[in-house]
DSSP file (Angstrom, degrees, kcal/mol; ACC not computed):
  #  RESIDUE AA STRUCTURE BP1 BP2  ACC     N-H-->O    O-->H-N    N-H-->O    O-->H-N    TCO  KAPPA ALPHA  PHI   PSI    X-CA   Y-CA   Z-CA
    1    1 A X     >        0   0    0      0, 0.0     4,-1.3     0, 0.0     3,-0.3   0.000 360.0 360.0 360.0 -40.8  127.9  122.0  131.0
    2    2 A X  T  4  +     0   0    0      1,-0.2     3,-0.2     2,-0.2    49,-0.2   0.894 360.0  54.7 -59.1 -43.0  125.1  124.4  131.4
    3    3 A X  T  4 S+     0   0    0      1,-0.2    45,-0.3     2,-0.1    -1,-0.2   0.849 110.7  45.6 -59.7 -34.0  122.6  121.6  131.2
    4    4 A X  T  4 S-     0   0    0     -3,-0.3    -1,-0.2    43,-0.1    -2,-0.2   0.717 121.4-111.5 -80.8 -23.2  124.5  119.8  134.1
    5    5 A X     <  -     0   0    0     -4,-1.3    43,-0.1    -3,-0.2    42,-0.1   0.374  24.3 -94.4  96.1 131.7  124.7  123.0  136.1
    6    6 A X        -     0   0    0     41,-0.3    40,-3.3    -4,-0.2     2,-0.1  -0.309  49.9 -93.2 -66.8 158.1  127.7  125.1  137.0
    7    7 A X  B >>  -A   45   0A   0     38,-0.2     3,-1.9     1,-0.1     4,-0.6  -0.460  34.3-115.8 -68.6 146.4  129.4  124.6  140.2
    8    8 A X  H >> S+     0   0    0     36,-2.3     4,-1.5     1,-0.3     3,-1.4   0.861 112.7  68.2 -51.5 -41.4  128.0  126.9  143.0
    9    9 A X  H 3> S+     0   0    0     35,-0.3     4,-2.4     1,-0.3    -1,-0.3   0.744  86.4  67.0 -57.1 -22.7  131.4  128.5  143.2
   10   10 A X  H <> S+     0   0    0     -3,-1.9     4,-2.0     2,-0.2    -1,-0.3   0.898 101.9  48.5 -61.1 -42.8  130.9  130.1  139.8
   11   11 A X  H <X S+     0   0    0     -3,-1.4     4,-1.8    -4,-0.6    -2,-0.2   0.891 111.6  49.5 -63.9 -43.1  128.0  132.2  141.4
   12   12 A X  H  X S+     0   0    0     -4,-1.5     4,-1.9     1,-0.2    -2,-0.2   0.888 110.3  49.1 -64.5 -37.0  130.3  133.2  144.2
   13   13 A X  H  X S+     0   0    0     -4,-2.4     4,-2.2     1,-0.2    -1,-0.2   0.874 110.6  51.3 -73.1 -33.1  133.1  134.2  141.9
   14   14 A X  H  X S+     0   0    0     -4,-2.0     4,-1.7     2,-0.2    -1,-0.2   0.831 109.4  51.6 -70.1 -30.0  130.6  136.3  139.8
   15   15 A X  H  X>S+     0   0    0     -4,-1.8     5,-1.3     2,-0.2     4,-1.1   0.881 112.2  44.5 -69.7 -40.1  129.4  138.0  143.0
   16   16 A X  H  <5S+     0   0    0     -4,-1.9    -2,-0.2     2,-0.2     3,-0.2   0.885 113.1  51.5 -71.2 -40.7  132.9  138.9  144.0
   17   17 A X  H  <5S+     0   0    0     -4,-2.2    -2,-0.2     1,-0.2    -1,-0.2   0.872 115.3  40.8 -68.0 -35.7  133.8  140.0  140.5
   18   18 A X  H  <5S-     0   0    0     -4,-1.7    -1,-0.2    -5,-0.2    -2,-0.2   0.646 100.6-138.5 -85.6 -13.0  130.8  142.3  140.2
   19   19 A X  T  <5 +     0   0    0     -4,-1.1     2,-0.3     1,-0.2    -3,-0.2   0.886  53.1 138.0  59.4  44.1  131.2  143.5  143.8
   20   20 A X      < -     0   0    0     -5,-1.3    -1,-0.2     1,-0.0    -2,-0.1  -0.898  56.5-107.8-118.5 149.1  127.5  143.4  144.6
   21   21 A X    >>  -     0   0    0     -2,-0.3     4,-1.8     1,-0.1     3,-1.2  -0.301  29.6-114.6 -75.1 161.8  125.8  142.1  147.8
   22   22 A X  H 3> S+     0   0    0      1,-0.3     4,-2.5     2,-0.2     5,-0.2   0.784 113.6  67.8 -68.9 -24.4  123.9  138.8  147.6
   23   23 A X  H 34 S+     0   0    0      1,-0.2     4,-0.4     2,-0.2    -1,-0.3   0.751 108.7  35.9 -68.0 -23.5  120.7  140.7  148.3
   24   24 A X  H <> S+     0   0    0     -3,-1.2     4,-1.0     2,-0.1    -2,-0.2   0.791 117.5  52.4 -95.7 -32.8  121.0  142.3  144.9
   25   25 A X  H  X S+     0   0    0     -4,-1.8     4,-2.2     2,-0.2     3,-0.4   0.921  99.4  62.2 -66.8 -48.8  122.4  139.3  143.1
   26   26 A X  H  X>S+     0   0    0     -4,-2.5     5,-1.9     1,-0.3     4,-0.6   0.908 106.0  43.8 -52.7 -57.0  119.8  136.8  144.2
   27   27 A X  H >45S+     0   0    0     -4,-0.4     3,-0.6     1,-0.2    -1,-0.3   0.822 110.0  56.7 -58.0 -33.9  116.9  138.5  142.4
   28   28 A X  H 3<5S+     0   0    0     -4,-1.0    -1,-0.2    -3,-0.4    -2,-0.2   0.881 111.9  42.9 -64.6 -38.3  119.0  139.1  139.3
   29   29 A X  H 3<5S-     0   0    0     -4,-2.2    -1,-0.2    -3,-0.5    -2,-0.2   0.465 116.0-114.9 -86.7  -2.7  119.6  135.4  139.1
   30   30 A X  T <<5S+     0   0    0     -4,-0.6     2,-0.3    -3,-0.6    -3,-0.2   0.880  77.4 115.1  72.8  38.7  115.9  134.5  139.9
   31   31 A X      < -     0   0    0     -5,-1.9    -1,-0.3    -6,-0.1    -2,-0.1  -0.892  68.5-103.8-130.2 159.2  116.7  132.8  143.2
   32   32 A X     >  -     0   0    0     -2,-0.3     4,-2.2     1,-0.1     5,-0.1  -0.483  25.0-120.0 -82.6 159.0  115.6  133.8  146.7
   33   33 A X  H  > S+     0   0    0      1,-0.2     4,-3.1     2,-0.2     5,-0.3   0.905 115.1  55.4 -60.2 -43.0  118.0  135.3  149.1
   34   34 A X  H  > S+     0   0    0      2,-0.2     4,-2.6     1,-0.2    -1,-0.2   0.919 106.9  49.8 -61.2 -43.9  117.5  132.5  151.5
   35   35 A X  H  > S+     0   0    0      2,-0.2     4,-2.8     1,-0.2    -1,-0.2   0.957 112.1  48.6 -49.8 -60.1  118.5  129.9  148.8
   36   36 A X  H  X S+     0   0    0     -4,-2.2     4,-0.9     1,-0.2    -2,-0.2   0.931 114.8  43.0 -52.8 -49.6  121.6  131.9  148.0
   37   37 A X  H >< S+     0   0    0     -4,-3.1     3,-0.6     1,-0.2    -1,-0.2   0.914 113.9  52.7 -65.1 -40.4  122.7  132.2  151.7
   38   38 A X  H 3< S+     0   0    0     -4,-2.6    -1,-0.2    -5,-0.3    -2,-0.2   0.889 113.7  43.2 -60.5 -42.0  121.8  128.5  152.4
   39   39 A X  H >< S+     0   0    0     -4,-2.8     3,-2.2    -5,-0.2    -1,-0.2   0.562  82.0 127.2 -90.0  -5.0  123.9  127.3  149.5
   40   40 A X  T << S+     0   0    0     -4,-0.9     3,-0.1    -3,-0.6   -31,-0.1  -0.256  83.2  10.3 -52.7 132.1  127.0  129.6  150.1
   41   41 A X  T 3  S+     0   0    0      1,-0.3    -1,-0.3   -33,-0.1     2,-0.1   0.477  96.6 140.9  73.4   4.0  130.2  127.6  150.2
   42   42 A X    <   -     0   0    0     -3,-2.2    -1,-0.3     1,-0.1   -33,-0.2  -0.355  52.5-145.3 -75.7 151.0  128.3  124.5  149.0
   43   43 A X        +     0   0    0    -35,-0.1    -1,-0.1    -3,-0.1    -3,-0.1   0.238  65.7 114.0-100.9  15.3  130.1  122.2  146.5
   44   44 A X        -     0   0    0     -5,-0.2   -36,-2.3     1,-0.1     2,-0.3  -0.030  68.5 -99.0 -76.7-176.9  126.7  121.5  144.8
   45   45 A X  B     -A    7   0A   0    -38,-0.2   -38,-0.2   -37,-0.1     2,-0.2  -0.734  25.1-121.2-104.2 149.3  125.5  122.5  141.3
   46   46 A X        -     0   0    0    -40,-3.3     2,-0.1    -2,-0.3   -38,-0.0  -0.531  38.2-101.1 -78.4 154.5  123.4  125.4  140.0
   47   47 A X     >  -     0   0    0     -2,-0.2     4,-2.9   -42,-0.1     3,-0.3  -0.480  36.7-106.6 -71.8 155.1  120.2  124.6  138.2
   48   48 A X  H  > S+     0   0    0    -45,-0.3     4,-2.6     1,-0.2     5,-0.1   0.854 119.8  49.8 -50.2 -39.2  120.5  125.0  134.4
   49   49 A X  H  > S+     0   0    0      2,-0.2     4,-1.6     1,-0.2    -1,-0.2   0.900 113.1  44.1 -74.1 -34.5  118.5  128.2  134.4
   50   50 A X  H  > S+     0   0    0     -3,-0.3     4,-2.7     2,-0.2    -2,-0.2   0.890 111.1  55.9 -74.2 -38.5  120.5  129.8  137.1
   51   51 A X  H  X S+     0   0    0     -4,-2.9     4,-2.5     2,-0.2    -2,-0.2   0.951 107.0  50.8 -50.9 -53.4  123.7  128.6  135.4
   52   52 A X  H  X S+     0   0    0     -4,-2.6     4,-2.6     1,-0.2    -1,-0.2   0.898 110.9  47.8 -55.3 -43.7  122.5  130.4  132.2
   53   53 A X  H  X S+     0   0    0     -4,-1.6     4,-2.6     2,-0.2     5,-0.3   0.924 109.1  51.8 -63.6 -45.2  122.0  133.5  134.1
   54   54 A X  H  X S+     0   0    0     -4,-2.7     4,-2.3     1,-0.2    -2,-0.2   0.927 113.1  47.3 -59.0 -41.5  125.4  133.4  135.9
   55   55 A X  H  X S+     0   0    0     -4,-2.5     4,-2.9     2,-0.2     5,-0.2   0.941 107.3  55.7 -69.6 -43.1  127.0  133.0  132.4
   56   56 A X  H  X S+     0   0    0     -4,-2.6     4,-2.2     1,-0.2    -2,-0.2   0.948 113.1  42.8 -54.4 -47.4  124.9  135.9  130.9
   57   57 A X  H  X S+     0   0    0     -4,-2.6     4,-2.4     1,-0.2    -1,-0.2   0.883 112.1  51.9 -62.4 -39.6  126.3  138.1  133.6
   58   58 A X  H  X S+     0   0    0     -4,-2.3     4,-2.5    -5,-0.3    -1,-0.2   0.872 109.7  49.7 -63.9 -37.9  129.7  136.9  133.4
   59   59 A X  H  X S+     0   0    0     -4,-2.9     4,-2.4     2,-0.2     5,-0.2   0.917 110.8  50.2 -71.0 -38.1  129.8  137.5  129.6
   60   60 A X  H  X S+     0   0    0     -4,-2.2     4,-2.9    -5,-0.2     5,-0.2   0.935 111.6  49.2 -57.9 -47.7  128.4  141.1  130.2
   61   61 A X  H  X S+     0   0    0     -4,-2.4     4,-2.9     1,-0.2    -2,-0.2   0.914 109.3  51.9 -64.9 -43.7  131.2  141.7  132.8
   62   62 A X  H  X S+     0   0    0     -4,-2.5     4,-1.8     2,-0.2    -1,-0.2   0.910 112.2  44.7 -66.6 -39.1  133.9  140.3  130.4
   63   63 A X  H  X S+     0   0    0     -4,-2.4     4,-3.0     2,-0.2     5,-0.2   0.940 113.1  51.3 -66.5 -39.9  132.8  142.7  127.5
   64   64 A X  H  X S+     0   0    0     -4,-2.9     4,-3.4     1,-0.2     6,-0.2   0.941 108.8  51.5 -61.6 -46.1  132.5  145.6  129.9
   65   65 A X  H  X>S+     0   0    0     -4,-2.9     5,-0.9    -5,-0.2     4,-0.7   0.883 112.7  46.0 -57.2 -37.7  136.1  144.8  131.1
   66   66 A X  H  <5S+     0   0    0     -4,-1.8     3,-0.4    -5,-0.2    -2,-0.2   0.922 115.9  44.6 -69.7 -43.9  137.3  144.8  127.6
   67   67 A X  H  <5S+     0   0    0     -4,-3.0    -2,-0.2     1,-0.2    -3,-0.2   0.931 123.7  35.5 -70.1 -44.1  135.4  148.1  126.6
   68   68 A X  H  <5S-     0   0    0     -4,-3.4    -1,-0.2    -5,-0.2     5,-0.2   0.386 101.6-130.1 -98.1   8.8  136.5  149.9  129.7
   69   69 A X  T  <5S+     0   0    0     -4,-0.7     2,-0.2    -3,-0.4    -3,-0.2   0.790  75.6  31.5  51.1  42.1  139.9  148.5  130.2
   70   70 A X  S  ><S-     0   0    0     -5,-0.9     4,-1.5    -6,-0.2     5,-0.1  -0.751  83.5-100.0 157.3 161.4  139.7  147.5  133.7
   71   71 A X  H  > S+     0   0    0     -2,-0.2     4,-2.6     1,-0.2     5,-0.2   0.820 108.7  58.1 -76.8 -31.8  137.4  146.3  136.5
   72   72 A X  H  > S+     0   0    0      2,-0.2     4,-1.7     1,-0.2    -1,-0.2   0.924 112.2  38.6 -62.3 -47.4  136.7  149.5  138.3
   73   73 A X  H  > S+     0   0    0     -5,-0.2     4,-2.0     2,-0.2    -1,-0.2   0.845 115.2  55.6 -74.4 -35.8  135.3  151.4  135.3
   74   74 A X  H  X S+     0   0    0     -4,-1.5     4,-2.0     2,-0.2    -2,-0.2   0.936 110.4  43.9 -59.6 -50.8  133.5  148.3  134.1
   75   75 A X  H  X S+     0   0    0     -4,-2.6     4,-0.9     1,-0.2    -2,-0.2   0.836 111.2  53.9 -69.2 -30.3  131.6  147.7  137.4
   76   76 A X  H  < S+     0   0    0     -4,-1.7     3,-0.4    -5,-0.2     4,-0.4   0.921 111.7  45.8 -67.4 -42.2  130.8  151.4  137.7
   77   77 A X  H >< S+     0   0    0     -4,-2.0     3,-1.0     1,-0.2    13,-0.5   0.913 111.0  51.2 -64.8 -42.1  129.2  151.4  134.2
   78   78 A X  H 3< S+     0   0    0     -4,-2.0    13,-1.7     1,-0.2    14,-0.3   0.699 115.9  42.8 -70.9 -21.1  127.3  148.2  134.8
   79   79 A X  T 3< S+     0   0    0     -4,-0.9     2,-0.4    -3,-0.4    -1,-0.2   0.332 101.2  81.2-109.6  11.2  125.8  149.6  138.1
   80   80 A X  S <  S-     0   0    0     -3,-1.0    10,-0.6    -4,-0.4     7,-0.1  -0.930  89.2 -99.4-119.4 136.0  125.0  153.1  136.9
   81   81 A X  E     -B   89   0B   0     -2,-0.4     2,-0.5     8,-0.2     8,-0.2  -0.222  39.8-149.6 -51.4 138.0  121.9  154.2  134.9
   82   82 A X  E > > -B   88   0B   0      6,-2.4     3,-2.4     1,-0.1     5,-1.9  -0.948  17.1-146.3-125.1 127.2  122.7  154.5  131.2
   83   83 A X  G > 5S+     0   0    0     -2,-0.5     3,-2.2     1,-0.3    -1,-0.1   0.899 101.8  61.1 -55.1 -42.9  121.0  156.9  128.7
   84   84 A X  G 3 5S+     0   0    0      1,-0.3    -1,-0.3     2,-0.1    22,-0.1   0.600 105.3  48.4 -64.6  -6.2  121.3  154.3  126.0
   85   85 A X  G X 5S-     0   0    0     -3,-2.4     3,-1.0     3,-0.2    -1,-0.3   0.003 128.3 -95.7-114.1  21.8  119.2  151.9  128.0
   86   86 A X  T < 5S-     0   0    0     -3,-2.2    -3,-0.2     1,-0.2    -2,-0.1   0.837  81.9 -52.8  69.1  31.9  116.5  154.5  128.7
   87   87 A X  T 3 <S+     0   0    0     -5,-1.9    -1,-0.2     1,-0.3    -4,-0.2   0.476 104.5 137.0  82.2   8.3  118.0  155.4  132.0
   88   88 A X  E <   -B   82   0B   0     -3,-1.0    -6,-2.4    -6,-0.6     2,-0.4  -0.504  60.7-112.4 -87.4 156.0  118.1  151.7  133.3
   89   89 A X  E >>  -B   81   0B   0     -8,-0.2     4,-2.6    -2,-0.2     3,-1.0  -0.722  26.9-129.9 -88.2 128.4  121.1  150.2  135.1
   90   90 A X  H 3> S+     0   0    0    -10,-0.6     4,-1.3   -13,-0.5   -11,-0.1   0.802 104.2  53.0 -56.5 -31.4  122.7  147.5  132.8
   91   91 A X  H 34 S+     0   0    0    -13,-1.7    -1,-0.2     2,-0.2   -12,-0.1   0.806 113.8  43.9 -71.6 -27.3  122.8  144.8  135.4
   92   92 A X  H X4 S+     0   0    0     -3,-1.0     3,-1.1   -14,-0.3    -2,-0.2   0.816 112.1  53.3 -82.1 -36.0  119.1  145.2  136.1
   93   93 A X  H >< S+     0   0    0     -4,-2.6     3,-0.7     1,-0.3    -2,-0.2   0.812 100.4  63.2 -71.4 -25.5  118.3  145.5  132.3
   94   94 A X  T 3<  +     0   0    0     -4,-1.3    -1,-0.3    -5,-0.3     6,-0.2   0.155  64.1 109.2 -93.2  20.8  120.0  142.2  131.6
   95   95 A X  T <  S+     0   0    0     -3,-1.1     2,-0.3     4,-0.1    -1,-0.2   0.746  81.7  47.8 -65.2 -21.3  117.7  140.1  133.7
   96   96 A X  S <> S-     0   0    0     -3,-0.7     4,-2.7     1,-0.1     5,-0.2  -0.813  92.4-116.9-113.3 158.8  116.4  138.7  130.4
   97   97 A X  H  > S+     0   0    0     -2,-0.3     4,-2.3     2,-0.2     5,-0.1   0.875 116.3  52.0 -57.3 -40.9  118.3  137.4  127.5
   98   98 A X  H  > S+     0   0    0      1,-0.2     4,-1.5     2,-0.2    -1,-0.2   0.924 110.4  48.2 -66.5 -45.1  116.9  140.2  125.2
   99   99 A X  H  > S+     0   0    0      2,-0.2     4,-2.2     1,-0.2    -5,-0.2   0.889 108.6  53.4 -62.6 -38.8  117.9  142.8  127.7
  100  100 A X  H  X S+     0   0    0     -4,-2.7     4,-2.9     1,-0.2    -1,-0.2   0.948 107.3  53.1 -55.3 -47.7  121.4  141.3  128.0
  101  101 A X  H  X S+     0   0    0     -4,-2.3     4,-2.8     1,-0.2    -1,-0.2   0.861 108.1  50.1 -60.9 -35.4  121.7  141.6  124.2
  102  102 A X  H  X S+     0   0    0     -4,-1.5     4,-3.0     2,-0.2    -1,-0.2   0.905 108.9  50.7 -63.4 -44.8  120.8  145.2  124.4
  103  103 A X  H  X S+     0   0    0     -4,-2.2     4,-3.0     2,-0.2    -2,-0.2   0.913 111.4  48.9 -63.0 -44.8  123.4  145.8  127.0
  104  104 A X  H  X S+     0   0    0     -4,-2.9     4,-2.6     2,-0.2    -2,-0.2   0.932 109.5  53.0 -55.6 -49.2  125.9  144.0  124.7
  105  105 A X  H  X S+     0   0    0     -4,-2.8     4,-2.0     2,-0.2    -2,-0.2   0.952 109.3  48.6 -47.9 -57.6  124.8  146.2  121.8
  106  106 A X  H  X S+     0   0    0     -4,-3.0     4,-3.1     1,-0.2     3,-0.3   0.941 109.8  50.6 -54.5 -51.1  125.3  149.3  123.8
  107  107 A X  H  X S+     0   0    0     -4,-3.0     4,-2.5     1,-0.2    -1,-0.2   0.916 110.2  52.1 -52.7 -41.9  128.8  148.2  124.9
  108  108 A X  H  X S+     0   0    0     -4,-2.6     4,-1.4     1,-0.2    -1,-0.2   0.845 108.3  49.5 -59.7 -37.4  129.6  147.5  121.3
  109  109 A X  H  <>S+     0   0    0     -4,-2.0     5,-3.5    -3,-0.3    -1,-0.2   0.898 111.9  48.2 -68.3 -41.5  128.5  150.9  120.3
  110  110 A X  H ><5S+     0   0    0     -4,-3.1     3,-1.6     3,-0.2    -2,-0.2   0.907 106.7  57.6 -63.5 -38.1  130.6  152.5  123.0
  111  111 A X  H 3<5S+     0   0    0     -4,-2.5    -1,-0.2    -5,-0.3    -2,-0.2   0.909 112.6  41.6 -59.3 -40.2  133.7  150.4  122.0
  112  112 A X  T 3<5S-     0   0    0     -4,-1.4    -1,-0.3     2,-0.2    -2,-0.2   0.126 121.3-104.8 -96.6  19.1  133.4  151.9  118.5
  113  113 A X  T < 5S+     0   0    0     -3,-1.6     2,-0.7     1,-0.2    -3,-0.2   0.671  78.9 130.2  75.1  17.7  132.7  155.4  119.6
  114  114 A X      < -     0   0    0     -5,-3.5    -1,-0.2    -6,-0.1    -2,-0.2  -0.911  30.5-179.8-109.5 108.1  129.0  155.6  118.9
  115  115 A X              0   0    0     -2,-0.7    -1,-0.1     1,-0.2   -31,-0.1   0.041 360.0 360.0 -99.5  23.5  127.4  156.9  122.1
  116  116 A X              0   0    0    -32,-0.0    -1,-0.2    -7,-0.0   -10,-0.1   0.477 360.0 360.0 -75.9 360.0  123.7  156.9  121.1
């Protein structure tokens, strides 16, 4: 499904779920703000690389929802600097797959009570 591209609506759902403006989301996904605005409401498909990034952030949101037992705390944590990431914001840190895995590891440590 990723190779064929996710529907553009998945990106819009992610934006709504994370409660972040498109000006912040576009660079996280590696697309221009103009492209994001132009494609809003479109029934087209995302490229495989953008689809992969959308899935990456959705996966992180899902794990944060589980760890923090709700959307408000999860979104707050994902958007705030974290000591376990050297003071970086998790959503910014997760721009690469390796960064996303570090965020996942930190969430796993928090879930099991290891706050380092």
